[in-house]
Every structure is written in structure tokens, then in C-alpha cells.
C-alpha positions in Angstrom: 0.0 0.0 0.0 1.4 3.4 -1.0 1.9 6.0 1.7 -0.8 8.7 1.6 0.1 12.2 0.4 0.8 14.7 3.2 -2.0 17.0 2.0 -4.4 14.1 2.0 -3.5 13.1 5.5 -3.6 16.7 6.8 -7.1 17.3 5.5 -8.3 13.9 6.6 -7.0 14.3 10.2 -8.7 17.7 10.4 -12.0 16.3 9.2 -11.9 13.4 11.6 -11.1 15.7 14.5 -13.8 18.2 13.5 -16.4 15.5 13.0 -15.6 13.4 16.1 -18.7 14.2 18.3 -21.1 14.1 15.3 -19.6 10.9 13.8 -19.6 9.1 17.1 -23.3 10.0 17.6 -24.1 8.8 14.1 -22.3 5.4 14.6 -24.0 4.9 17.9 -27.3 5.4 16.2 -26.5 2.7 13.6 -25.5 0.3 16.3 -28.7 1.0 18.2 -30.8 0.5 15.1 -29.2 -2.8 14.3 -29.8 -4.1 17.8 -33.4 -2.7 17.9 -34.6 -3.5 14.4 -33.3 -6.9 13.4 -35.2 -6.7 10.1 -38.6 -8.3 9.9 -38.2 -10.1 13.2 -39.1 -6.9 15.0 -42.5 -6.7 13.4 -45.7 -8.0 14.9 -47.8 -10.5 12.9 -50.2 -7.8 11.8 -47.3 -5.6 10.7 -45.7 -8.4 8.8 -48.9 -9.5 7.2 -49.4 -6.0 5.8 -45.9 -6.1 4.5 -46.3 -9.2 2.3 -50.1 -9.0 1.5 -49.4 -7.5 -2.0 -47.0 -10.3 -3.0 -47.7 -13.7 -4.6 -46.0 -17.0 -4.9 -42.5 -17.8 -3.6 -41.7 -14.2 -2.6 -44.7 -14.1 -0.3 -43.7 -17.4 1.3 -40.1 -16.3 1.7 -40.9 -13.0 3.4 -43.5 -14.7 5.7 -41.0 -17.3 6.8 -38.4 -14.6 7.8 -35.6 -16.9 6.8 -34.2 -15.2 3.7 -32.9 -11.7 3.5 -35.1 -9.1 1.8 -33.8 -6.3 -0.4 -35.8 -3.0 -0.5 -35.6 -1.4 -4.0 -35.8 2.4 -4.0 -36.1 3.8 -7.5 -36.2 7.1 -9.3 -37.8 5.6 -12.4 -39.9 7.8 -14.6 -40.4 7.8 -18.4 -39.9 11.5 -18.9 -36.2 11.6 -18.2 -33.7 9.8 -20.3 -31.4 8.9 -17.4 -34.2 7.3 -15.4 -36.3 5.6 -18.0 -34.0 2.5 -18.1 -34.9 1.8 -14.5 -38.3 0.5 -15.7 -36.9 -3.0 -16.1 -34.5 -3.1 -13.2 -36.8 -4.4 -10.5 -37.6 -7.6 -12.3 -33.9 -8.2 -13.0 -33.1 -7.6 -9.3 -36.0 -9.9 -8.1 -34.9 -12.7 -10.4 -31.3 -12.4 -9.3 -32.2 -12.4 -5.6 -34.4 -15.5 -6.0 -31.5 -17.4 -7.7 -29.3 -16.9 -4.6 -31.9 -17.6 -1.9 -33.0 -14.0 -1.3 -36.0 -11.9 -2.1 -36.6 -8.3 -3.2 -39.5 -5.9 -2.9 -40.1 -2.6 -4.6 -40.0 -0.4 -1.5 -40.9 2.9 -3.0 -40.2 5.5 -5.6 -38.6 8.9 -5.3 -39.2 12.0 -7.6 -36.6 12.8 -10.2 -36.7 16.2 -11.9 -34.4 17.3 -14.5 -32.5 20.6 -14.5 -32.1 20.3 -18.2 -35.9 20.5 -18.6 -36.6 23.1 -15.9 -33.6 25.5 -16.4 -34.7 29.0 -17.0 -38.2 28.3 -15.8 -40.1 28.5 -12.5 -39.8 24.8 -11.9 -36.0 25.2 -11.5 -36.7 26.9 -8.1 -37.8 23.6 -6.8 -34.8 21.8 -8.0 -32.3 22.0 -5.2 -35.0 21.3 -2.6 -36.0 18.2 -4.5 -32.9 16.7 -3.0 -34.5 17.0 0.4 -37.8 15.6 -0.9 -35.9 12.6 -2.3 -34.1 12.1 1.0 -37.4 12.0 2.8 -39.0 9.8 0.2 -36.1 7.3 0.6 -36.7 7.3 4.3 -40.4 6.7 3.8 -39.6 3.7 1.6 -37.2 2.2 4.0 -39.0 3.0 7.2 -41.3 -0.1 7.2 -38.5 -2.2 8.6 -39.2 -5.0 6.1 -35.7 -5.0 4.7 -32.3 -6.5 5.4 -30.6 -4.5 2.6 -31.3 -1.8 0.0 -30.6 -1.0 -3.6 -30.9 2.6 -4.6 -31.6 3.3 -8.3 -30.7 6.9 -9.3 -28.4 8.9 -11.5 -28.9 12.6 -11.9 -28.3 15.9 -10.1 -30.3 15.9 -6.9 -31.4 12.3 -7.1 -28.2 10.6 -6.0 -27.5 13.0 -3.2 -31.1 12.7 -2.0 -31.0 8.9 -2.1 -27.7 8.9 -0.2 -28.9 11.3 2.5 -32.0 9.2 3.0 -30.2 5.9 2.9 -27.7 7.1 5.5 -30.5 7.5 7.9 -30.8 3.8 7.7 -27.0 3.4 8.1 -27.4 -0.1 9.5 -28.6 -1.5 6.2 -26.1 -2.7 3.5 -26.9 -0.6 0.5 -25.6 -0.5 -3.1 -26.3 2.2 -5.6 -27.3 0.9 -9.1 -26.5 3.2 -12.0 -28.4 3.2 -15.4 -25.5 4.4 -17.5 -25.0 7.2 -20.1 -26.7 7.5 -23.5 -24.6 6.9 -26.5 -22.8 9.9 -27.9 -24.7 12.4 -30.1 -23.4 15.5 -31.7 -20.3 17.0 -30.0 -20.8 19.2 -27.0 -18.7 21.8 -28.8 -21.1 21.9 -31.7 -24.1 22.1 -29.4 -22.6 25.0 -27.5 -21.9 26.9 -30.8 -25.5 26.6 -31.8 -26.7 27.8 -28.4 -24.5 30.9 -28.8 -25.8 31.5 -32.3 -29.4 31.4 -31.1 -28.5 33.8 -28.3 -27.3 36.3 -30.9 -30.2 35.7 -33.4 -28.0 33.9 -35.9 -30.3 30.8 -36.0 -33.9 30.2 -35.2 -35.6 28.0 -32.6 -36.1 25.1 -35.1 -32.4 24.9 -35.7 -31.7 25.1 -32.0 -34.2 22.3 -31.2 -32.7 20.1 -33.9 -29.3 20.6 -32.4 -30.5 19.8 -28.9 -32.4 16.7 -30.0 -29.2 15.4 -31.7 -27.3 15.8 -28.5 -30.0 14.4 -26.1 -31.4 11.5 -28.2 -32.0 8.4 -26.2 -32.0 6.5 -22.9 -29.2 7.3 -20.4 -27.6 10.3 -18.8 -26.6 13.3 -20.7 -23.0 12.7 -21.8 -21.3 15.9 -20.7 -19.5 15.8 -17.3 -22.0 17.7 -15.3 -23.5 16.8 -11.9 -25.2 13.6 -13.1 -22.0 12.0 -14.3 -20.1 13.5 -11.4 -22.6 11.7 -9.1 -21.8 8.4 -10.8 -18.0 8.9 -10.5 -18.5 9.7 -6.8 -20.6 6.7 -6.0 -17.9 4.5 -7.5 -14.9 6.1 -5.8 -16.7 6.3 -2.5 -17.4 2.5 -2.7 -21.1 2.4 -3.3 -21.2 1.1 -6.9 -19.9 -2.3 -8.1 -16.5 -1.5 -9.6 -16.6 -0.1 -13.1 -20.4 0.1 -13.4 -20.9 3.9 -13.7 -20.6 4.4 -17.4 -22.0 1.2 -19.0 -24.8 2.0 -21.5 -28.4 1.0 -20.6 -30.1 -1.9 -22.4 -26.9 -3.9 -22.9 -26.1 -7.4 -21.6 -23.3 -6.0 -19.4 -25.5 -3.4 -17.9 -28.2 -6.0 -17.0 -25.7 -8.4 -15.6 -24.2 -5.6 -13.4 -27.7 -4.9 -12.1 -28.2 -8.5 -11.3 -24.8 -8.7 -9.6 -25.7 -5.8 -7.4 -28.7 -7.8 -6.1 -26.5 -10.8 -5.4 -23.8 -8.8 -3.8 -26.0 -6.8 -1.4 -27.4 -10.0 -0.1 -23.8 -11.2 0.7 -23.4 -8.0 2.8 -26.3 -8.7 5.1 -26.1 -10.0 8.7 -27.6 -13.3 7.6 -24.9 -14.0 5.1 -22.0 -13.2 7.5 -20.3 -10.4 5.6 -22.1 -7.5 7.2 -21.2 -4.2 5.6 -23.7 -1.4 6.4 -23.7 1.8 4.4 -23.0 3.9 7.4 -19.6 2.1 7.7 -18.8 2.5 4.0 -19.3 6.2 4.1 -16.8 7.4 6.6 -14.3 10.3 6.7 -11.8 8.7 4.3 -14.5 7.8 1.8 -15.7 11.4 1.8 -12.2 12.7 1.3 -11.7 10.2 -1.6 -14.8 11.7 -3.2 -13.4 15.2 -3.0 -10.1 14.1 -4.5 -11.8 12.3 -7.4 -14.0 15.3 -8.0 -10.8 17.5 -8.3 -8.9 15.0 -10.5 -11.7 15.0 -13.0 -12.9 18.6 -13.0 -16.3 17.6 -11.7 -19.4 19.5 -10.9 -19.3 22.6 -8.6 -22.7 21.5 -7.4 -20.8 19.0 -5.2 -19.5 21.9 -3.0 -23.1 21.8 -1.8 -24.1 18.1 -2.3 -20.9 16.4 -0.9 -21.2 18.7 2.2 -24.8 17.7 2.7 -24.2 14.0 2.0 -21.2 13.9 4.4 -23.3 15.6 7.1 -25.9 12.9 6.8 -23.2 10.5 8.0 -22.1 12.8 10.8 -19.1 14.1 8.9 -18.4 17.8 8.7 -16.5 19.2 5.7 -16.2 22.7 4.4 -14.8 24.6 1.4 -11.4 24.9 2.9 -11.1 21.2 2.6 -12.0 21.3 -1.1 -9.6 24.2 -1.6 -6.6 22.4 0.0 -7.2 19.2 -1.8 -7.7 20.9 -5.1 -4.2 22.5 -4.7 -2.6 19.0 -4.2 -4.6 16.9 -6.7 -3.7 17.3 -10.4 -6.3 17.4 -13.2 -6.2 14.0 -15.0 -9.3 14.2 -17.1 -10.7 16.6 -19.7 -14.3 16.0 -20.3 -16.8 18.6 -21.5 -17.1 21.4 -20.4 -13.4 21.1 -19.5 -12.6 19.6 -22.8 -14.2 18.4 -26.1 -14.7 14.7 -25.1 -17.8 13.3 -23.4 -18.0 10.6 -20.7 -18.2 7.8 -23.2 -14.8 8.9 -24.5 -13.5 9.1 -20.9 -14.7 5.6 -20.2 -13.2 4.2 -23.5 -9.9 5.9 -22.6 -9.6 3.9 -19.4 -12.3 5.5 -17.2 -12.6 5.3 -13.5 -10.6 2.2 -13.1 -7.5 3.9 -14.7 -8.1 7.1 -12.7 -8.4 5.3 -9.3 -5.2 3.3 -10.0 -3.3 6.4 -10.8 -4.5 8.3 -7.7 -3.9 5.3 -5.4 -0.4 4.7 -6.7 0.3 8.4 -6.2 -0.9 8.3 -2.6 -3.8 10.6 -3.4 -6.6 8.3 -2.3 -7.2 6.3 0.8 -6.9 2.7 0.0 -7.9 1.4 3.5 -11.7 1.8 3.2 -14.7 -0.4 3.2 -16.6 -0.7 0.0 -19.5 -2.8 -1.3 -17.0 -4.8 -3.3 -14.9 -5.7 -0.2 -12.1 -4.2 1.9 -9.9 -1.7 0.1 -10.3 0.7 -2.8 -8.0 -1.4 -5.0 -11.1 -3.3 -6.2 -12.0 -0.2 -8.1 -8.9 -0.4 -10.3 -10.7 -3.2 -12.2 -13.4 -2.9 -14.8 -16.2 -5.4 -15.7 -16.4 -7.5 -18.8 -18.6 -10.2 -20.1 -16.3 -13.1 -20.9 -18.0 -16.2 -22.4 -21.3 -14.8 -20.9 -19.9 -14.5 -17.4 -19.4 -11.3 -15.5 -15.7 -10.9 -14.8 -13.5 -8.0 -13.5 -10.2 -7.4 -15.2 -7.4 -4.9 -14.4 -7.6 -1.4 -15.8 -5.7 -0.7 -19.0 -2.0 0.0 -18.5 -2.0 3.1 -20.7 -4.7 5.7 -21.4 -6.2 5.0 -24.9 -6.5 8.8 -25.4 -4.3 11.2 -23.5 -6.3 14.1 -24.8 -9.1 12.9 -22.5 -7.4 10.9 -19.7 -3.8 11.1 -18.5 -1.5 9.3 -16.0 -0.5 11.1 -12.8 3.0 12.1 -14.0 1.5 13.9 -17.0 -1.5 15.8 -15.8 -3.4 18.5 -17.8 -2.7 20.9 -15.0 -1.0 20.6 -11.6 -4.2 21.2 -9.5 -7.9 20.4 -9.6 -9.1 23.7 -10.8 -11.5 24.5 -7.9 -10.8 27.6 -5.9 -12.2 28.9 -2.7 -12.8 32.6 -3.3 -13.0 35.0 -0.4 -12.9 38.7 0.5 -15.3 41.5 1.4 -18.1 40.2 -0.9 -18.1 36.8 1.0 -17.0 33.2 0.4 -17.7 31.4 -2.8 -16.2 28.8 -5.2 -15.0 29.0 -8.8 -14.1 26.2 -11.2 -11.2 27.3 -13.5 -10.3 24.1 -15.2 -12.2 25.3 -18.3 -11.3 29.0 -17.9 -8.3 30.2 -20.0 -5.4 31.7 -17.9 -5.9 35.2 -19.3 -9.5 35.2 -18.0 -8.7 34.2 -14.5 -8.1 37.8 -13.3 -10.9 40.2 -13.9 -11.1 43.8 -12.5 -14.2 45.6 -13.8 -17.2 47.6 -12.8 -20.1 45.8 -11.3 -23.5 45.6 -13.0 -26.0 44.5 -10.4 -29.0 42.3 -11.2 -31.7 40.7 -9.2 -32.5 37.9 -11.7 -31.1 36.1 -14.7 -34.0 37.5 -16.7 -32.7 41.0 -16.0 -29.3 40.0 -17.4 -31.0 38.7 -20.5 -33.0 42.0 -20.9 -29.8 44.1 -20.6 -28.0 41.9 -23.1 -30.9 42.2 -25.6 -30.8 46.0 -25.2 -27.1 46.0 -26.0 -26.1 47.4 -22.6 -23.5 44.8 -21.9 -21.0 45.4 -24.7 -18.2 46.3 -22.3 -16.0 45.0 -19.5 -18.1 44.3 -16.4 -18.8 41.8 -13.6 -22.4 40.7 -13.4 -23.4 40.5 -9.8 -26.6 38.5 -9.6 -28.1 38.5 -6.1 -31.2 37.0 -4.5 -30.4 33.6 -6.1 -29.6 31.7 -2.9 -31.6 28.9 -1.3 -33.5 31.3 1.1 -34.4 33.7 -1.7 -35.7 31.4 -4.5 -34.4 27.9 -4.0 -31.0 28.5 -5.6 -31.8 27.7 -9.3 -29.0 27.0 -11.7 -28.4 30.1 -13.8 -27.9 28.3 -17.1 -29.3 31.2 -19.2 -26.2 33.3 -18.4 -23.7 30.9 -19.8 -24.2 31.6 -23.6 -24.8 35.3 -23.0 -21.5 35.9 -21.1 -19.7 33.5 -23.5 -20.8 35.7 -26.4 -19.5 38.8 -24.7 -16.2 37.1 -23.8 -15.7 35.9 -27.4 -16.1 39.6 -28.5 -13.0 40.4 -26.4 -14.7 41.9 -23.3 -13.5 41.0 -19.8 -16.6 39.6 -18.2 -17.3 37.5 -15.1 -20.1 36.4 -12.8 -20.5 36.7 -9.1 -23.7 35.2 -7.6 -25.2 33.7 -4.5 -26.8 31.2 -6.9 -25.6 28.2 -8.8 -24.1 27.6 -12.3 -23.8 23.8 -12.0 -21.4 21.3 -13.6 -22.0 23.0 -16.9 -20.2 26.1 -15.9 -17.3 26.6 -18.4 -15.1 29.2 -20.0 -16.5 32.4 -18.3 -15.1 32.9 -14.7 -18.0 32.5 -12.3 -17.8 32.9 -8.6 -20.8 31.0 -7.4 -22.5 29.9 -4.1 -21.4 33.2 -2.5 -22.1 32.8 1.1 -23.8 34.1 3.1 -26.5 34.8 0.5 -28.1 38.2 0.3 -31.2 37.2 2.3 -28.9 36.0 5.1 -27.4 39.5 5.2 -24.5 38.5 3.0 -22.2 41.4 1.9 -22.8 40.5 -1.8 -25.9 42.5 -1.1 -23.8 45.6 -0.5 -22.4 45.7 -4.1 -23.7 48.6 -6.2 -23.5 49.4 -9.9 -20.1 50.8 -10.8 -18.2 49.4 -7.9 -14.9 47.9 -9.1 -15.0 44.2 -8.4 -11.7 42.2 -8.3 -11.8 38.5 -9.1 -8.4 36.8 -8.9 -9.0 33.1 -9.3 -5.3 32.3 -8.9 -5.0 34.0 -5.5 -8.5 33.2 -4.4 -9.5 36.8 -4.0 -13.1 38.1 -4.3 -13.1 41.8 -3.3 -14.5 45.2 -4.1 -12.6 48.5 -4.3 -14.7 50.6 -2.0 -13.6 52.7 1.0 -13.8 50.6 4.1 -15.9 53.1 6.0 -18.4 53.4 3.2 -18.5 49.6 2.8 -19.2 49.1 6.5 -22.0 51.7 6.5 -23.8 50.4 3.4 -27.0 48.4 4.0 -27.5 45.0 2.4 -30.1 45.3 -0.4 -33.6 44.0 0.2 -35.6 42.2 -2.5 -38.1 44.4 -4.3 -40.6 41.6 -5.4 -39.7 38.6 -3.3 -43.3 37.4 -3.4 -43.0 36.6 -7.1 -40.7 33.7 -6.1 -43.1 32.3 -3.6 -46.2 31.4 -5.6 -46.9 29.3 -8.7 -45.5 26.0 -10.0 -45.7 24.4 -6.6 -43.4 27.0 -5.0 -46.0 27.5 -2.2 -45.3 24.0 -1.0 -41.6 24.8 -0.6 -41.9 27.9 1.6 -40.8 25.9 4.7 -37.7 24.7 2.9 -36.7 28.2 1.8 -37.2 29.5 5.4 -35.0 26.8 6.9 -32.2 26.5 4.3 -28.7 26.6 5.7 -26.0 28.7 4.0 -24.4 27.2 0.9 -21.2 26.2 2.7 -23.3 24.0 5.0 -24.8 22.3 1.9 -27.9 24.6 1.6 -29.7 21.8 3.4 -32.8 22.1 5.6 -31.6 19.1 7.7 -29.6 19.9 10.8 -27.9 20.8 13.0 -26.3 17.4 13.6 -26.6 15.4 16.8 -23.5 16.4 18.8 -22.8 19.6 16.8 -22.4 22.9 18.5 -24.8 25.6 17.3 -23.2 27.6 14.5 -22.8 31.4 14.9 -20.9 33.9 12.8 -18.2 34.1 15.4 -17.6 30.4 15.7 -17.7 30.0 11.9 -15.1 32.7 11.5 -12.9 31.2 14.3 -13.1 27.8 12.6 -12.0 29.2 9.3 -9.1 31.1 10.9 -7.7 27.8 12.2 -7.4 26.4 8.7 
């Protein structure tokens, strides 16, 4: 085993120490749950009868007898979304595989799965982030019947996997495997798609041409093929030990995909108490697994959404991480992959070049991942340096390729694309935020320009259409945080700012909202915390203030006299009620009111058991110690 990198150990020790009271409380809860709820044996006869009344045949007999372990299936299937449509057939594959090895499986419940690609730029997007919390609660509802000895979670995209994991970790005593559906086959190139979007933004093509382009990119079952949050999720579940090795990027509706699904059912039964290899999910997701997730995110240039989601997922296991941890690991972890929007390739090219198995081996051999972790494949992360193959019809794992098949997409550790992960913590008088610079050219990483302040992305679009933005400027878009309007992704701004940058203007974005894994060549400081509605200083910025963004030094500042800055009030929303009604937003008022700051995951769940109440003073003191 290779000795861990000093940065890796430094951050890991800090996270372990910081999380000690909350992690101990969480592990005690797992132990108590396993003692108190020994699966179906804890149910009364009436309880149990209700639990198998809807079944027939052998499955009903097996559950009634309480002799064979039972898998609870929690699925995000719906037929509207390409990534989740393949899950229609998974339950029958799982049930059949379970029966063949003396187990049983029940469909425990479904969770909602909404798509940012459908809702972006529309009112529904304001429910998107909080759908994570709904999915977590739905997962808990599905598993709360205490009918199950293990669980399989079927989910892929942006909020779905984080929500499933947050929910599953509340049942940390259950062995759990995450079952991916895989990416769609490649359509037109992401580069070509982006060019058509920019042409549409400037009136150079019509809606029909734009729709044809989009349909050629998003054309069948499976996840979108760019490396956004959905595919970052799949990479994380693998590197954090919750997938079967190599299963993330296998296409749906293929023999290998179906066999991996069946293998997940067989394997999760082996991890139950009854089968003697007990491995609960609450033990798989520990401090080292979370750190491994951050490292892999940096090495691949993954989605900035995980500066929210990973924080929230970790907290669900009693583990406390913050943006300082991301920043320090990013400085030590080189970028080994270039996948759109950080390059021209898509995830299918990444997988063909060597994929996650190659990546994990390189990082392990360089001491940048913890090898000594529990995974659903067994002890140690070295299992994930192998990839699955069907050899003579039998599922087999073989070692990762020795060399990358395409070094324009995936490189070995000694020859990285850049020496760091490209994620920066940005801080200064405007607040704390993050920026992903792996796709930002070096000459755009320093911007000093007057602020143009907006209260919505629609207002930016209107100013662009009027020709008012043909100049150097920093767009400061406020009232976009979780408390204000649910923190929608501001996709509409990407092509607009890209057009202006291509014209030679120095432009950038600063916002308390999100830009997602699709953020690209325009410097964007996002998730600025505290958000405006939590009295964050981003709300003090006024039109014409000179804003300084130095992504190399991590500076987010404003050139305003200190006395004037201190005296300025934080802006108040003019029409906040417009974000509170319509499209179901009324139902999410309680979420908006309870949402934590972005650096705490923007979650409505918390504080953790054993966690000291957070105050501005304690938060500042904690950051100072880093």
C-alpha cells in the first residue's frame, strides 16, 4: 500500500477531529438501530402480514417465513427523463437475481426525479435544489417499514443521487448498493451544441435549428453525456465505494448493464447480517470515503454542485467538511481528465480511454486516495482499479488498462493536464464562494471591472438584448440563494456571457446562486455565502463598484472605501413574493425559510446530533484555524 500524500492526511485528520462528536453520535445510532430493528423479526404478525399482502408465490412465502434476506428497492424511475427511463426493467432483473441466490426483493418505493435540463430558466427550477430534500425524505419513507435487510438505490442525476444517499444514510445499519443506469450513446459533439446555443442567443439561427441541435445531443436513454452533476454523481458513488466497480458508465439496455444490475442484487445479499459479511452503508461512508470523493472530483474537474451536495451527504453520516477542505485538496490533486465542459470529449470517450478504473489506480499509486476503506466490493479501494467485462457470458472483472487510450481525455499522474484540480475557494469582502477554473483560460482568471448588479437572470437577458453589456463588467446576480428562491442554476447566463467574452470583453459572474457542472469558460464565482437574504455582503455591491476576481490568488473583493462599505446596508428584494407562488413553490416555503448557508450544503436538515450551534463568530474562528 502506497503511503498517503501529506495533504491528503492533513485534511483527513482535520475532518476526523472536526467530526468526532457528530460521527460518534451517528455510529451509535447505527448500532442501536441494528440491535433494535433486526429486520422483519421486530414486526408483529399484523405488521408483517401487511408487508407481504401484496405479493404472490414464492416471494410471499419467503418473506412470511423470515428466513431469507429481503432487499428493498428504492427507484427514481420515470419515463420522462432519459437517465431514469431505463430503470423500468431493473426491479424484475433484481428480483430474479435475488431468488436465484436464496433471497427476495421488494419494490419499497419511488422517489421523484426532476431534470434541470428541462426546468432550467423556468419557474420549476426553483424547486430543483430542494427536490434533494424531498428525495431524501421519500427514501426514508420507503425504508422506514423495517421490512428490509438491505437496500438497492436506483438513481443517476443531479439531486437524485445526493437525496438517495442522504435518505439511505438515515438507515445506516442497512447494507446498500447504488445501481446506475449508464450514459446514453454519444450524439453531436458538446462543442457543436454550445456553438448553436450561442448562435441562437445572438439571433444567428432560429428556434427550429436550436431544437434540432439539442435533439441530436439528447437523443435516447441514459444520462446526458457531458460531465455535469449527473455523471459526477456516478463517479463519486464508485470512488466512494457504493457502486460495483466499473459500473458507472456502461450503457443502458446492454447485456453487461443488465448483468451488473443482477450482480448488485446478489452482492448486497452477501453484505447482510444473515450472510455473514455484514457491511452497512454507514460504515462504507466514513471520513476517508468522503475525502476520496473530493479528491476524485478535483482530479476529473467535476461539478461545482458538489461543493453543496458532498457537504450535505457527508453531514448525513455525521461528517463535517467545508470549502477549505475542497480548496486544500484541489491544490494538491492534479487534473487528470478533460471531459466537456473542461474539454471536447464526453463521458463515453472518458470511459473508453480507461475510465474510473484507470483514474483510481493512478491516484492510489500516487498516494492521493485512501486505499484502506470499506466498499460494497470488499475491503480496500483497490477493487476499483478493475473494470467489468462479459467473458463467455460470465461477468468478470479485469485490471484497468495500463495506458490511457486517449491522452487528450485521460492522463497518467505524472503527465496531468494541470497541476491542480481547478477548484478555488474565493473570499474577500463580498463573501466566500467557489470557482471552477479548469475550463477558464489563464488570461480570463483575473478580472477587474465595474459591477452591474442584477436581481435575476431574466434581468441580465434583458440588458443583453438591449445592447447594454457590450463592455467590460462583472455581473453581480443576487437574491439567487436557497433562502431567496431555492437557488436555481443560472444556465441562461452561460451563452450570454460567453458571447461577450468571445467579443473580447473581460466579463465575469458573481452570484449567490448556482451555475452547476455545466459552468465553463467564463469565470463564475458562485454559491457566494452568506447569501443576500442572510445579510451577506454580496448585497452591498452597487452598480459601478470595481470588483476584483483573482482566481489564482482566491480573491473576491471590491474596491470601496472601508468606512463606506461598512456603512452600506444590504439590499432587500423588491418583489420577493413573485418567487413564492406558482408552479408548486408555495409548498416549498418551509424549505426556503429553513435552508442553511451554501457552505453547509444549503440543506434544511440539521444541526447534527453532537454539533455545537453555529454562529458567525464560531464559523469565523473555525475558518481562521485552517
